C-alpha positions in Angstrom: -72.4 -33.4 10.4 -75.8 -32.2 9.4 -77.7 -30.5 12.3 -81.4 -31.6 12.2 -82.7 -28.2 13.5 -82.0 -26.5 10.1 -83.8 -29.1 8.0 -87.1 -27.7 6.5 -88.5 -30.8 4.7 -88.0 -33.7 7.0 -90.3 -36.6 6.7 -89.7 -37.8 10.2 -92.9 -37.9 12.2 -92.7 -36.4 15.7 -96.2 -34.9 15.9 -99.5 -36.5 16.9 -99.4 -40.3 16.4 -95.6 -40.6 16.7 -94.7 -43.8 18.5 -92.0 -42.4 20.7 -92.8 -40.9 24.1 -92.3 -37.2 24.5 -89.3 -37.5 26.8 -87.5 -40.1 24.7 -88.2 -38.1 21.5 -86.6 -35.0 22.9 -83.5 -36.9 24.1 -83.0 -38.6 20.7 -83.4 -35.3 18.8 -80.8 -33.6 21.0 -78.1 -36.3 20.8 -76.5 -34.8 17.6 -76.9 -31.2 18.7 -75.7 -31.7 22.3 -72.8 -33.9 21.1 -71.6 -31.0 19.0 -72.2 -28.6 21.9 -70.0 -30.7 24.3 -67.2 -30.8 21.8 -67.4 -27.1 21.2 -67.5 -26.3 24.9 -64.5 -28.5 25.6 -62.6 -26.5 22.9 -63.9 -23.2 24.2 -62.8 -24.0 27.7 -59.2 -24.2 26.4 -59.7 -21.1 24.3 -61.0 -19.3 27.4 -57.7 -19.7 29.2 -55.9 -18.3 26.1 -58.3 -15.4 25.8 -58.0 -14.6 29.5 -54.3 -14.5 29.3 -54.5 -12.2 26.3 -56.8 -9.9 28.0 -54.7 -9.8 31.2 -51.7 -8.8 29.1 -53.6 -6.1 27.3 -55.2 -4.5 30.4 -52.4 -5.2 32.9 -54.7 -5.9 35.7 -53.3 -5.5 39.2 -53.0 -8.7 41.2 -54.6 -7.0 44.2 -57.5 -4.6 44.5 -58.4 -2.1 41.8 -59.6 1.4 42.5 -62.7 2.5 40.5 -62.5 5.0 37.7 -64.6 8.2 38.2 -67.1 6.9 35.6 -67.8 3.2 35.8 -70.6 0.5 36.2 -70.5 0.3 40.0 -74.2 1.1 40.0 -75.8 -0.2 36.8 -79.0 1.8 37.7 -77.0 5.0 37.4 -77.7 6.5 40.8 -74.3 6.1 42.6 -73.6 8.9 45.2 -69.9 9.0 44.3 -69.5 7.9 40.7 -70.8 8.6 37.2 -72.2 5.7 35.1 -71.1 4.8 31.6 -74.4 3.5 30.4 -76.9 5.6 32.3 -80.1 4.0 31.3 -81.8 3.7 34.7 -81.0 0.1 35.1 -83.0 -1.2 32.1 -80.7 -4.2 31.8 -79.9 -4.7 35.5 -81.4 -7.3 37.9 -84.5 -6.3 39.8 -83.6 -6.3 43.5 -86.1 -6.5 46.4 -85.8 -5.4 50.0 -87.4 -8.4 51.7 -91.0 -9.6 51.4 -92.9 -6.4 51.8 -90.6 -3.6 50.4 -89.6 -2.5 47.0 -85.9 -1.7 46.5 -85.0 2.0 46.1 -81.5 3.0 44.9 -80.6 6.3 46.5 -84.1 7.6 46.2 -84.9 6.1 42.8 -87.2 3.1 42.2 -85.5 0.6 39.9 -88.0 -2.2 39.3 -88.5 -4.2 36.1 -91.0 -6.1 34.0 -89.7 -9.6 33.3 -92.2 -12.3 32.4 -90.3 -15.6 32.7 -90.4 -19.3 32.8 -88.5 -21.0 35.6 -87.2 -24.5 34.9 -86.9 -27.0 37.8 -84.8 -30.1 38.0 -83.1 -32.2 40.7 -80.6 -33.7 38.2 -77.0 -33.1 39.0 -75.5 -30.3 36.9 -79.0 -28.8 36.0 -78.0 -25.7 38.0 -74.9 -24.9 36.1 -74.9 -26.7 32.7 -77.6 -26.4 30.1 -78.4 -25.8 26.4 -81.3 -24.0 24.7 -82.2 -23.8 21.0 -84.0 -20.7 19.7 -85.0 -19.2 16.4 -84.5 -15.4 16.3 -87.5 -13.3 15.1 -87.5 -11.6 11.7 -88.7 -8.0 11.5 -91.1 -6.8 8.8 -89.5 -5.0 5.8 -91.7 -2.0 6.4 -90.5 0.7 8.8 -92.3 0.9 12.2 -95.2 3.4 12.3 -96.2 5.9 15.0 -99.6 4.1 15.3 -98.0 0.8 16.1 -99.5 -0.8 13.1 -96.0 -1.9 12.1 -93.5 -2.9 14.8 -90.1 -4.5 15.1 -88.9 -6.8 17.9 -86.7 -4.1 19.5 -89.9 -2.2 20.3 -91.4 -5.1 22.2 -88.5 -6.5 24.2 -85.2 -4.7 24.7 -83.5 -7.9 25.9 -84.7 -11.5 25.9 -82.4 -13.3 28.3 -81.5 -16.5 30.1 -80.8 -16.3 33.8 -78.8 -18.2 36.5 -77.6 -17.7 40.1 -73.8 -17.1 40.6 -71.5 -17.3 43.5 -70.1 -14.0 44.8 -69.0 -13.9 48.4 -68.8 -10.1 48.1 -72.5 -9.8 47.2 -75.6 -9.9 49.4 -75.7 -11.0 52.2 -71.8 -11.0 52.1 -71.3 -14.7 53.1 -69.1 -17.4 51.6 -70.4 -19.3 48.6 -69.3 -22.8 47.4 -69.5 -23.0 43.6 -71.8 -25.6 41.9 -73.1 -26.8 45.3 -76.5 -27.3 46.8 -75.0 -26.6 50.2 -75.6 -23.0 49.4 -78.8 -21.5 50.9 -80.7 -19.4 48.5 -83.6 -18.1 50.6 -83.3 -14.7 52.3 -81.9 -15.9 55.6 -78.9 -14.9 57.6 -76.8 -17.8 56.4 -77.6 -17.5 52.7 -74.6 -17.7 50.4 -73.3 -14.5 48.7 -75.1 -14.5 45.4 -75.0 -12.7 42.1 -77.4 -12.8 39.1 -76.2 -13.8 35.7 -78.2 -12.8 32.6 -77.2 -13.9 29.1 -78.9 -11.2 27.2 -79.8 -11.0 23.5 -80.2 -7.5 21.9 -82.5 -6.9 18.9 -81.4 -4.6 16.1 -82.6 -1.2 15.0 -81.6 1.3 17.7 -77.8 2.2 17.8 -75.4 2.8 19.5 -75.6 0.4 22.5 -74.0 2.9 24.8 -77.1 5.0 25.2 -79.7 2.9 23.2 -80.4 -0.8 22.8 -78.8 -2.3 19.8 -75.4 -3.4 18.4 -76.4 -3.1 14.8 -79.1 -1.7 12.6 -80.0 -5.1 11.2 -78.3 -7.8 13.3 -78.6 -9.2 16.9 -75.8 -9.5 19.4 -75.5 -10.9 23.0 -73.7 -10.2 26.2 -72.9 -11.9 29.5 -73.9 -9.7 32.5 -73.4 -10.5 36.2 -75.1 -8.2 38.7 -74.1 -8.2 42.4 -75.7 -6.3 45.4 -73.5 -4.4 47.9 -75.8 -4.8 50.9 -75.5 -7.0 54.0 -78.3 -9.2 55.5 -81.7 -7.6 55.8 -80.3 -4.4 54.1 -79.0 -3.1 57.4 -76.5 -1.2 55.3 -75.8 -0.8 51.6 -73.0 1.2 50.1 -74.7 4.0 48.3 -71.7 4.5 46.0 -71.8 1.0 44.5 -75.2 -0.6 45.3 -75.6 -2.8 42.2 -72.2 -3.3 40.4 -72.3 -5.1 37.0 -69.8 -7.1 35.0 -70.6 -6.8 31.3 -69.1 -8.3 28.2 -70.4 -9.0 24.7 -70.0 -12.6 23.4 -67.0 -12.5 21.1 -65.8 -14.9 18.3 -62.3 -14.8 20.0 -63.5 -14.7 23.6 -61.8 -11.5 24.4 -64.0 -8.7 25.9 -64.5 -5.7 23.7 -63.6 -3.4 26.6 -63.0 -3.8 30.4 -65.9 -5.8 31.8 -65.5 -5.0 35.4 -67.7 -2.5 37.4 -64.6 -0.5 38.3 -62.9 -0.1 34.9 -65.8 -0.2 32.4 -65.7 2.5 29.8 -67.3 3.3 26.4 -65.4 0.5 24.7 -67.1 -2.0 27.0 -70.5 -1.2 25.4 -69.3 -0.9 21.8 -69.2 -4.0 19.6 -66.0 -4.5 17.6 -65.0 -6.7 14.7 -64.9 -9.8 17.0 -68.4 -9.3 18.5 -70.7 -12.1 17.5 -73.6 -10.8 15.3 -76.4 -13.0 14.1 -79.0 -12.5 11.5 -82.7 -12.2 11.9 -84.2 -15.7 11.5 -81.0 -17.6 12.5 -81.3 -20.7 14.6 -79.0 -20.5 17.7 -77.7 -23.1 20.1 -77.2 -21.4 23.5 -75.0 -23.2 25.9 -74.1 -22.4 29.6 -71.3 -24.3 31.2 -69.0 -23.9 34.3 -65.5 -25.2 33.6 -62.6 -24.6 35.9 -61.6 -21.7 33.8 -64.8 -19.9 34.8 -68.4 -19.6 34.0 -68.9 -19.6 30.2 -71.7 -18.6 27.9 -71.6 -19.8 24.3 -73.8 -19.1 21.3 -73.3 -21.3 18.2 -75.2 -20.0 15.2 -76.5 -23.1 13.4 -77.4 -21.1 10.4 -74.1 -19.3 9.7 -71.9 -21.7 11.7 -70.2 -18.9 13.7 -69.5 -19.2 17.4 -69.1 -16.6 20.1 -68.4 -17.0 23.8 -67.4 -15.3 27.0 -65.8 -16.6 30.1 -66.4 -14.7 33.3 -62.8 -15.0 34.6 -60.3 -12.9 36.4 -58.0 -13.3 33.4 -60.7 -11.7 31.2 -61.0 -8.7 33.5 -64.1 -9.7 35.6 -64.1 -8.5 39.2 -66.2 -8.6 42.3 -66.7 -5.5 44.5 -65.7 -4.7 48.1 -68.8 -3.4 50.0 -66.8 -1.0 52.1 -64.5 0.6 49.4 -66.1 -0.3 46.1 -62.7 -1.5 45.0 -62.5 -4.5 42.7 -60.7 -7.7 43.0 -60.0 -9.9 39.9 -62.5 -12.7 40.2 -63.5 -15.9 38.4 -67.2 -16.4 38.6 -68.9 -19.8 38.9 -72.5 -20.9 39.0 -73.9 -21.2 42.5 -75.8 -24.4 42.5 -75.5 -28.0 41.4 -79.2 -28.5 40.7 -82.1 -26.4 39.6 -84.2 -27.2 42.6 -87.1 -24.9 43.5 -85.3 -22.9 46.3 -82.0 -22.6 44.5 -82.3 -18.9 43.8 -80.8 -15.5 44.4 -81.9 -14.2 47.8 -82.1 -10.6 46.9 -83.8 -10.8 43.4 -87.5 -10.3 42.7 -87.6 -13.2 40.3 -87.5 -16.6 42.0 -85.0 -18.2 39.6 -83.2 -20.4 39.3 -82.9 -21.4 35.7 -84.9 -18.7 33.8 -86.0 -17.9 30.3 -87.2 -14.3 30.1 -88.2 -11.3 28.0 -87.4 -7.8 29.3 -90.5 -5.6 28.4 -92.0 -2.2 29.2 -89.4 -0.1 27.4 -91.1 1.2 24.3 -93.3 4.1 23.3 -93.5 4.9 19.6 -94.2 8.6 18.8 -95.4 10.9 16.0 -92.7 13.3 17.0 -90.4 14.1 19.9 -89.8 17.2 22.0 -87.6 18.5 24.9 -84.1 17.9 23.6 -81.8 16.6 26.4 -78.3 15.8 25.3 -76.2 13.0 26.8 -72.4 13.0 27.1 -69.7 11.4 29.2 -65.9 11.5 29.4 -63.5 8.9 30.9 -60.2 9.0 32.7 -58.4 7.2 29.8 -59.4 9.9 27.4 -62.4 8.1 25.8 -65.6 10.0 25.4 -69.2 9.8 24.2 -71.5 12.6 23.1 -75.1 12.2 21.8 -76.8 15.6 21.5 -79.9 14.2 19.7 -81.6 12.8 22.8 -85.2 13.9 23.8 -87.3 13.5 26.9 -90.9 13.5 25.6 -93.0 11.5 23.2 -95.8 13.3 21.3 -98.7 11.3 19.8 -98.3 7.6 19.0 -98.4 5.6 22.3 -99.5 8.7 24.2 -102.6 9.1 22.0 -103.3 11.4 19.0 -102.1 14.9 19.6 -101.2 14.1 23.3 -97.9 15.1 24.9 -96.2 12.6 27.2 -94.0 12.9 30.3 -91.1 15.2 30.8 -88.8 17.1 30.7 -87.0 16.9 34.0 -84.6 19.6 35.3 -81.2 19.2 37.0 -83.0 18.7 40.3 -85.0 15.8 39.0 -88.3 17.9 39.0 -90.3 16.7 36.1 -93.4 17.9 34.1 -96.5 15.8 33.2 -95.4 12.8 35.3 -98.0 10.0 35.2 -98.5 6.6 36.7 -100.8 3.5 36.7 -104.4 4.4 37.2 -107.5 2.2 37.6 -108.6 3.0 34.0 -105.3 3.9 32.4 -102.7 6.5 33.1 -103.3 9.0 35.9 -101.3 12.0 37.3 -98.4 11.1 39.5 -98.8 12.3 43.1 -95.3 13.9 42.9 -93.1 15.6 40.3 -89.9 14.5 42.0 -88.2 11.7 40.2 -85.9 10.8 43.0 -88.7 10.4 45.5 -88.9 6.6 45.0 -92.5 6.9 43.9 -93.5 4.6 41.1 -94.2 7.1 38.3 -93.2 7.7 34.7 -91.4 11.0 35.0 -90.1 11.3 31.4 -90.3 9.2 28.2 -86.6 9.4 27.4 -84.2 8.3 26.3 -85.9 9.1 23.0 -84.5 9.2 19.4 -85.8 10.5 16.2 -86.5 8.1 13.3 -83.5 7.8 11.0 -79.9 8.6 11.2 -78.2 11.0 13.6 -74.6 11.9 14.5 -72.8 11.0 17.7 -69.2 11.5 18.8 -67.4 8.4 20.1 -63.8 9.1 21.3 -63.8 12.3 19.3 -64.8 10.6 16.1 -68.0 11.4 14.3 -70.2 8.3 14.0 -73.6 7.6 12.5 -76.3 6.3 14.9 -79.7 5.1 13.9 -83.3 4.6 15.2 -85.9 2.6 13.4 -88.7 4.8 14.7 -89.5 7.9 16.7 -88.8 5.9 19.8 -88.7 6.4 23.6 -87.3 3.7 25.9 -88.5 5.1 29.3 -85.1 4.5 30.9 -83.6 7.9 31.8 -85.5 9.1 34.9 -87.2 5.8 35.8 -86.9 2.2 34.7 -89.8 1.5 32.4 -93.2 2.4 31.1 -94.8 2.8 34.5 -98.2 3.9 33.2 -98.4 0.8 30.9 -99.4 2.6 27.7 -96.5 1.6 25.5 -96.2 -1.1 22.8 -95.4 -3.9 25.2 -98.9 -3.6 26.6 -100.7 -3.5 23.2 -101.9 -6.9 21.9 -101.8 -5.6 18.3 -98.1 -4.8 18.5 -97.0 -8.4 19.1 -96.3 -11.2 16.5 -99.5 -12.3 14.8 -98.2 -15.1 12.5 -97.3 -12.9 9.6 -94.2 -10.8 9.2 -95.8 -8.2 6.9 -96.5 -5.8 9.8 -95.1 -7.4 12.9 -92.0 -9.5 13.6 -92.1 -13.3 13.7 -92.3 -14.8 17.2 -89.4 -16.1 19.2 -89.2 -19.9 19.2 -87.5 -21.8 22.0 -86.7 -25.4 22.7 -85.2 -26.5 26.0 -83.4 -26.1 28.2 -81.6 -29.5 28.4 -78.9 -30.7 30.8 -76.8 -33.7 29.9 -79.4 -34.4 27.1 -82.3 -34.4 29.5 -85.1 -31.9 29.7 -86.2 -30.1 32.9 -89.3 -31.9 34.2 -91.1 -29.0 35.9 -91.7 -25.3 35.4 -93.3 -22.3 36.9 -94.5 -19.1 35.1 -93.6 -15.9 36.9 -93.3 -12.1 36.5 -92.2 -9.2 38.6 -94.4 -6.6 36.9 -96.5 -6.1 40.1 -93.5 -4.6 41.8 -93.6 -1.8 39.2 -97.3 -1.3 39.5 -98.3 1.8 41.5 -101.6 0.2 42.6 -100.0 -2.9 43.9 -99.5 -3.2 47.7 -96.5 -5.6 47.9 -97.1 -6.1 51.6 -100.6 -7.5 51.2 -100.8 -8.4 47.5 -103.8 -6.1 47.0 -103.9 -4.8 43.4 -100.9 -7.0 42.4 -102.4 -8.6 39.4 -101.5 -9.6 35.9 -102.4 -8.0 33.6 -101.7 -4.8 35.5 -104.8 -2.8 36.5 -105.6 -0.2 33.8 -103.5 -1.8 31.1 -104.9 -3.1 27.9 -102.8 -6.3 27.5 -100.0 -8.3 29.0 -97.9 -10.7 26.9 -97.7 -14.4 27.9 -96.0 -17.7 27.1 -97.5 -20.3 24.9 -96.7 -23.5 23.1 -97.2 -24.0 19.4 -96.4 -26.2 16.4 -93.3 -25.1 14.6 -93.1 -24.7 10.9 -89.4 -23.8 10.9 -88.2 -26.4 13.4 -90.0 -29.4 12.0 -88.4 -32.0 14.2 -89.8 -30.3 17.3 -93.5 -31.0 18.0 -93.7 -28.0 20.4 -91.9 -24.7 20.7 -92.2 -22.0 23.3 -93.5 -18.7 22.0 -94.0 -15.3 23.7 -96.5 -12.5 23.1 -100.0 -13.4 22.2 -102.1 -15.9 20.3 -100.6 -17.1 17.0 -102.2 -19.3 14.3 -99.8 -22.1 15.5 -100.7 -21.7 19.2 -102.1 -24.9 20.8 -101.7 -24.1 24.5 -101.7 -20.6 26.1 -102.1 -21.7 29.8 -104.9 -19.3 30.4 -103.0 -16.3 29.0 -102.3 -13.8 31.8 -103.7 -16.3 34.4 -100.6 -18.4 33.9 -98.6 -16.1 36.1 -100.5 -17.1 39.2 -100.8 -15.0 42.3 -98.5 -12.6 44.4 -96.0 -14.7 46.4 -96.2 -13.0 49.8 -93.8 -15.6 51.2 -91.1 -14.2 48.9 -92.2 -10.7 47.6 -95.7 -9.4 46.9 -94.4 -7.8 43.7 -93.7 -11.2 42.2 -96.5 -13.2 40.7 -95.8 -16.9 40.3 -97.7 -20.1 39.3 -97.7 -23.4 41.1 -95.0 -25.9 40.1 -96.3 -27.9 37.2 -95.0 -30.6 34.7 -93.0 -29.2 31.8 -95.7 -29.2 29.0 -93.1 -29.1 26.3 -92.4 -32.8 27.1 -95.9 -34.0 26.1 -96.1 -36.5 23.3 -97.8 -33.9 21.1 -98.8 -30.2 21.1 -102.3 -30.8 22.5 -105.0 -28.9 20.8 -106.3 -27.2 23.9 -105.8 -23.8 25.6 
């Protein structure tokens, strides 16, 4: 059947003056798409069982507990006291934990906060907490290469991972209590009887910076996606945490055959886990995607159907596919089939240990980009694994020169083996200022080095002893080796001129989102939120003082907006992210949309009041 979302010249009127109400229009538009989605998901549920059985045969998982390998993903932040980490990128793609209302979470001395501007979708409809569909159009990067001045950018320099989030059941995660799948009987607030909870992120990775093992992309030109599930090995009120496996992560790319590229579990992950293979779903810039989240008996399943190329990729978080949860005492794994935690997307159905108050979330991971005129302080990265696999990338650097740092200016780093760093900076009242310490494992919120950094063009890496070509679109630093993020707020994410401007000559096109929908119905309420204040040195998370958006001393902070779509003509309104576009009709006050620090939850999280979902209005109202 013909999918209406790919029609470019429809004469159907759904804009101002249309006779249908907003809610009815959305439901009618989604009938063909969601009908196809349901059929696909029913088929994929069966395929999930087959894929799981295949993976079990290949990896010969033990029926009982599984001891960790010496190098693994038992702490996705990379700071385990006992183990090395496969993808040691300072937790750039992990969940942001908090330690109660008034304390930032520190992982073995290292602060691991994030910058995650989000929309939380709220619904009391049955199934809204575990079954949903989004539609999105992927950005197109300009043909010109990125420049050191930021006059030309690509999307991988703005957000390393747009994602969709959801709470998951894990009785072995904080606060170590039983959890009933798909049930609102679970308590999501940070109280003693809260259910054991994990955080799912279905992450999309932009192209341009390979390989994914120590960078951010699957491909030089194409996007990919992964299902990640983060748990937290602490008990209630953080009385104890296991320092050897504080934030274990299950990770698997979405695959056309549903079989993980490598072991997904925290205990057994190796270099193959983070290397796409011939079955990894890749999608082109500009493709229209249908993104479906379901929770069949075989296990929680994420599916992406490319409506442009008609390819489908999926992943089921099942024991048969190699997913495991983690024992807080031993860090051993147990084959485990994950399921969504809640039945509905009610306001308090959330993860009790996460900074973001979701829930059903749509998000952009930002604050990981400094572009440079040149790089200095080479700092090679290598890792070996017990199964004989290995990874070596000698062409890593710690320090950005020029570009985001300013003409002729030298950025942060290097750091020595004792984590003592040079030129560390942090947030200041009028821009970056000197950090009060040079010790990266002090827990102080500072940018200690710019790395991982890569020179523009091709370089050589060794993967399992085989010479492989890697690539970087720019002289690029991701601020994810000695701290998680651009903590002095001077990178491209915080420059208005770097974001989409309505033309793809010098900047990428904007993300376009429609949804989410559950059983053909939209979510009636939303909240805007971000956890950037938790990463702001001048924010007092106990009192909320200095916890503002945009962050003090920064030039810009991106925001959510609604606009009229030229490429999805049957949708009167689409969500965009970044700044003002020629098609923008509502920007919700720009940065003001994120509201105030929520001292009842965590002062590092800014969140708006609950409000009606504006995407359901009868037209894209011409007001800001």
